[in-house]
C-alpha angles and dihedrals in degrees: 000000000000112000112212097169092304100291114194120271116271093229128044129194115234122201094332127108111120097108122097118267113247114198116223133162125230118190090342095308120112112232130179118242128179126242106264095026122130117232089252093057091046093050096044095047086057101039147010101256140033096219147330115261114253088215093064097249098121141250123355127204102175126276116206097022090208106081098263102107133050100239102104103046113144130170136228115236089258092057103261111144118226135183104235094205096059103028115095117223119254127192113267095017111153114204132189118203104173113036120041107229116216116224118249112262095192 
């Protein structure tokens, strides 16, 4: 995840914490998610952006939050594209938010 002097996370959990922790990895950094979270919630409770735009126009944090726009796309390490706002977390999921990995063709 981009480190800009450790800014505070964009989302914060309030009075909720009884769900199981699901370990995922974002840009090579392990982060805790909660069972039932979407990727967007998991990413934004641990950082200040969902991804960096591949078009050079800066940080993205999701826009519609319901799967209709293109603002929260992230990628798995093997190149699959996912909408962070509608994809539930799964243990062991490895996400890339900055550089689009190309799938192996060999």
